[in-house]
C-alpha positions as semicolon CSV with decimal commas, in nm:
position;residue;x (nm);y (nm);z (nm)
1;M;9,403;11,767;7,370
2;Q;9,700;11,500;7,352
3;L;10,040;11,598;7,444
4;Q;10,350;11,450;7,369
5;T;10,687;11,435;7,517
6;T;11,013;11,289;7,510
7;T;11,167;11,169;7,794
8;I;11,454;10,890;7,967
9;V;11,410;10,592;8,085
10;R;11,696;10,555;8,344
11;N;11,880;10,313;8,570
12;R;11,643;10,039;8,719
13;G;11,363;10,101;8,458
14;Q;11,252;10,476;8,633
15;L;11,078;10,725;8,399
16;T;10,997;11,048;8,491
17;I;10,678;11,173;8,349
18;P;10,746;11,549;8,250
19;E;10,611;11,822;8,416
20;S;10,401;11,964;8,166
21;I;10,173;11,627;8,137
22;R;10,183;11,590;8,543
23;D;10,052;11,933;8,575
24;R;9,739;11,841;8,366
25;L;9,676;11,472;8,516
26;E;9,588;11,490;8,909
27;W;9,657;11,139;8,851
28;T;10,015;11,188;8,864
29;A;10,095;11,327;9,209
30;P;10,381;11,174;9,397
31;G;10,265;10,860;9,557
32;S;9,963;10,775;9,317
33;V;9,943;10,417;9,193
34;V;9,913;10,343;8,828
35;T;9,874;10,073;8,577
36;V;10,122;10,030;8,323
37;A;10,031;9,762;8,037
38;Q;10,222;9,670;7,726
39;V;10,060;9,724;7,423
40;G;10,226;9,557;7,133
41;V;10,627;9,574;7,092
42;D;10,677;9,960;7,091
43;K;10,388;10,082;7,318
44;I;10,297;10,095;7,675
45;I;10,021;10,273;7,861
46;I;10,010;10,397;8,200
47;K;9,691;10,509;8,400
48;P;9,513;10,517;8,698
49;H;9,518;10,204;8,871
50;A;9,116;10,127;8,892
51;A;9,134;10,029;9,279
52;D;8,856;9,799;9,414
53;K;8,507;9,987;9,463
54;K;8,549;9,943;9,828
55;R;8,687;10,203;9,999
56;V;8,892;10,189;10,335
57;D;8,722;10,326;10,619
58;W;9,073;10,463;10,800
59;N;8,903;10,603;11,093
60;K;8,719;10,354;11,140
61;L;9,044;10,139;11,145
62;W;9,235;10,371;11,358
63;R;8,959;10,351;11,612
64;N;8,959;9,942;11,612
65;I;9,352;9,984;11,670
66;E;9,303;10,223;11,968
67;L;9,049;9,985;12,094
68;A;9,217;9,687;12,085
69;R;9,576;9,884;12,228
70;S;9,332;9,963;12,546
71;H;9,279;9,649;12,642
72;K;9,511;9,564;12,906
73;G;9,625;9,203;12,912
74;T;9,700;8,996;13,279
75;Y;10,038;8,957;13,202
76;A;10,251;9,210;13,487
77;G;10,595;9,133;13,406
78;S;10,834;9,243;13,096
79;L;10,701;9,160;12,782
80;S;11,018;9,121;12,632
81;R;11,106;8,871;12,910
82;F;10,809;8,663;12,788
83;I;10,872;8,674;12,477
84;A;11,238;8,547;12,526
85;A;11,143;8,280;12,751
86;D;10,860;8,149;12,571
87;R;11,137;8,161;12,282
88;E;11,365;8,033;12,476
89;S;11,081;7,715;12,574
90;R;11,036;7,598;12,207
91;R;11,410;7,518;12,101
């Protein structure tokens, strides 16, 4: 079923998708990534972005970050002082 409505293009080109349309489409939730395509001189198409087939395993990513952060280095001093001294030595 096709639904047509009118909306206003705001400053900076922002366009609000009317609630009557958002309620019918899951992919219009806040934060959704969309693809916008120009078709001719008087039409645009907005559709859900087709992401790569490879999905990110966020749990695995966070486990790897935690593992990397768990390793203790051999430097016993202040990391901030080390970085400042390193930068100073490269001038």
